[in-house]
C-alpha positions in Angstrom: 41.8 85.1 -79.5 40.4 85.8 -83.1 40.6 89.3 -84.5 37.1 90.8 -84.9 36.0 91.8 -88.5 33.7 94.6 -88.7 31.5 94.3 -91.9 30.3 98.0 -92.8 27.2 98.4 -94.8 26.1 101.6 -95.9 22.5 101.7 -96.8 20.4 104.2 -98.9 16.9 103.3 -100.2 18.2 100.0 -101.4 15.7 96.8 -102.0 18.6 94.3 -101.8 19.9 95.2 -98.4 18.3 92.1 -96.7 20.3 90.1 -98.9 23.5 91.8 -98.0 23.0 91.8 -94.1 22.0 88.1 -94.5 25.2 87.4 -96.3 27.1 89.1 -93.6 25.7 87.3 -90.7 25.8 84.2 -92.2 29.6 84.1 -92.5 31.6 80.9 -91.4 34.0 82.9 -89.6 32.4 83.5 -86.1 34.0 86.8 -84.6 32.2 89.1 -87.1 30.3 92.4 -86.3 27.7 93.8 -88.7 27.5 97.7 -88.8 24.8 99.2 -90.9 24.7 102.8 -91.4 21.3 104.1 -92.8 22.4 107.1 -94.9 19.0 108.9 -94.4 16.8 106.4 -96.3 13.3 107.2 -97.1 12.3 103.8 -98.3 13.0 100.1 -97.8 14.1 100.8 -94.2 11.4 97.9 -93.0 13.8 95.4 -94.7 16.1 96.1 -91.8 13.6 95.2 -89.2 14.1 91.2 -89.0 18.0 91.9 -88.3 17.9 95.0 -85.9 18.8 92.5 -82.9 21.8 91.1 -84.8 23.4 94.2 -86.2 24.7 97.4 -85.1 22.2 100.0 -86.8 23.0 103.7 -87.0 21.0 106.2 -88.9 22.4 109.5 -90.1 21.4 112.6 -92.5 22.1 111.8 -96.2 25.7 112.6 -97.1 26.6 110.0 -99.6 28.5 106.7 -99.7 31.9 107.9 -98.5 30.4 109.5 -95.4 28.4 106.6 -94.5 31.2 104.1 -95.1 33.3 106.7 -92.8 30.7 106.6 -90.1 30.7 102.7 -90.3 34.5 102.6 -89.8 34.3 105.1 -87.0 31.5 102.9 -85.1 33.2 99.6 -86.0 34.8 97.9 -83.0 36.6 95.3 -85.0 40.4 95.3 -86.1 39.7 94.6 -89.8 37.0 96.3 -91.8 35.1 95.0 -94.7 32.8 97.2 -96.8 29.7 95.6 -98.4 27.3 97.7 -100.5 23.7 97.1 -99.7 23.0 95.7 -103.1 25.9 93.0 -103.2 26.5 89.9 -101.0 29.4 87.9 -99.6 30.3 84.4 -99.7 29.7 82.6 -96.7 33.5 81.9 -96.6 34.7 85.5 -97.3 35.6 86.9 -94.1 37.3 83.4 -93.0 39.4 82.9 -96.0 40.3 86.5 -96.5 41.4 87.1 -93.0 43.3 84.0 -93.0 45.1 84.8 -96.0 45.9 88.4 -94.5 47.4 86.9 -91.3 49.6 84.5 -93.0 51.0 87.4 -95.1 51.1 89.9 -92.3 49.0 92.1 -94.9 47.3 95.4 -93.8 44.9 95.4 -96.9 43.8 92.9 -99.5 40.9 92.2 -102.0 39.8 89.2 -104.1 38.0 88.6 -107.5 34.2 88.8 -107.9 31.0 87.5 -109.8 28.9 90.0 -111.8 25.0 89.2 -111.1 21.9 90.4 -112.1 18.7 91.6 -110.1 17.5 87.7 -109.5 21.3 86.6 -108.5 21.9 85.0 -111.6 25.8 85.2 -112.5 26.1 87.3 -115.7 29.9 87.4 -115.7 32.2 84.8 -113.7 35.4 85.8 -112.1 35.5 89.1 -114.0 38.2 91.0 -112.1 41.8 91.3 -113.1 44.1 88.7 -111.7 47.6 89.5 -110.2 50.8 87.7 -109.5 52.8 90.2 -107.9 52.4 93.7 -106.0 54.1 95.7 -109.0 51.5 94.5 -111.3 48.8 96.4 -109.0 50.6 99.5 -108.7 51.1 99.5 -112.9 47.5 98.7 -113.2 46.3 101.8 -111.1 48.0 104.1 -113.6 45.0 103.2 -115.9 42.0 101.8 -114.3 40.8 100.6 -110.7 41.2 97.0 -110.6 39.6 96.9 -107.0 36.1 96.3 -106.4 35.3 98.1 -103.2 33.2 95.3 -101.8 36.1 92.7 -102.1 38.6 94.8 -100.0 39.5 94.1 -96.3 41.7 96.8 -94.4 43.3 96.8 -91.0 41.8 99.7 -89.2 45.2 100.9 -88.5 45.3 102.0 -92.0 42.8 104.7 -91.6 44.2 105.7 -88.5 47.5 106.4 -90.3 46.2 107.9 -93.5 42.6 108.9 -93.0 39.1 108.0 -94.2 37.5 108.3 -97.5 37.2 111.5 -99.2 33.7 112.9 -99.3 34.8 115.1 -102.1 34.1 112.3 -104.5 30.6 110.8 -104.5 31.1 108.0 -106.9 34.8 106.9 -106.8 35.9 107.6 -103.2 37.3 103.9 -103.3 39.5 104.6 -106.3 40.9 107.7 -104.6 41.5 105.8 -101.4 43.3 102.8 -102.7 45.7 105.2 -104.4 46.3 106.9 -101.3 47.1 103.5 -99.7 49.4 102.5 -102.4 51.6 105.7 -102.3 51.8 105.4 -98.5 53.3 102.0 -98.9 50.2 99.9 -98.0 50.3 96.9 -100.7 46.9 95.8 -101.4 47.4 92.1 -101.6 45.5 90.0 -104.1 43.7 86.7 -103.1 42.8 84.7 -106.3 39.4 83.6 -105.2 35.5 84.8 -105.9 34.0 85.8 -102.4 31.8 88.3 -103.6 28.8 88.8 -105.9 28.6 92.3 -107.4 25.2 93.3 -108.7 24.6 94.9 -112.0 21.2 96.9 -112.0 19.8 100.0 -113.5 19.7 101.9 -110.0 23.3 101.5 -109.2 25.3 104.5 -109.1 27.7 103.1 -111.8 24.7 103.1 -114.2 23.1 106.2 -113.1 26.0 108.6 -113.0 28.6 107.3 -115.5 29.5 110.8 -116.9 30.0 111.9 -113.3 32.1 108.9 -112.3 34.6 109.5 -115.3 34.8 113.2 -114.3 36.0 112.1 -110.8 38.3 109.3 -112.1 40.0 112.0 -114.4 40.6 114.1 -111.3 42.0 111.3 -109.3 44.2 110.1 -111.9 45.8 113.4 -112.6 46.6 113.6 -108.8 48.0 110.4 -108.2 49.4 109.2 -111.7 53.1 110.8 -111.0 52.9 109.8 -107.4 52.4 106.2 -108.3 55.1 106.5 -110.9 57.5 107.9 -108.3 56.6 104.9 -105.9 57.4 102.5 -108.5 60.7 104.0 -109.6 61.7 103.7 -105.9 60.3 100.5 -104.9 59.6 98.4 -108.0 62.0 95.7 -107.5 60.8 95.2 -103.9 57.1 95.2 -105.0 57.7 92.5 -107.8 59.0 90.3 -105.0 56.0 90.3 -103.3 54.0 87.4 -105.0 50.5 86.3 -104.5 
């Protein structure tokens, strides 16, 4: 039987959420569960109405993205978790291609490239993510930047059982902290060189509205993980270099 993939969509007052849900429901891969976590929204909730009989919908008090994603993971029944922000959307082949890649490589986690789009879904920047040829390159890149778009990720649920959930301490960079934590615990994040996500740039996004707070959080995470990534590289560099994508 094909594994179930749970697509977790955290939602808070977002006018694009119907597009996100539609892209999750329209996947070519059939064994998909869509889990929408309403993080205490006060508007745009009516956009969910047409989909309520096709999704698993849960509402909670407002607690931020990390708390909403964590709730989704805990509610999910799937073997694999994909995270989709409510203002982005997936290519219809996303789950099928990424899961097939992970099963072939026996990977516990993977990510892929993406396009940046505007408010009307026009592509502003195609295939904007950094590209990789081996796992060592990914570890080195994490010493300076976060190369992984959170909505391009797919992770086996066992990873969260092992190392825990997203940290609610970080309001804007919970994903960066999680990827660092995964890497130092030996979970290589494999790279699939395909564009399977449309990432929306708009004035209301957290990245746009809270850049100063985001930078402060990134600095804290780097201070905590920099030497741990370096140590892991010194111990495992050759093995990581042999893992080619």
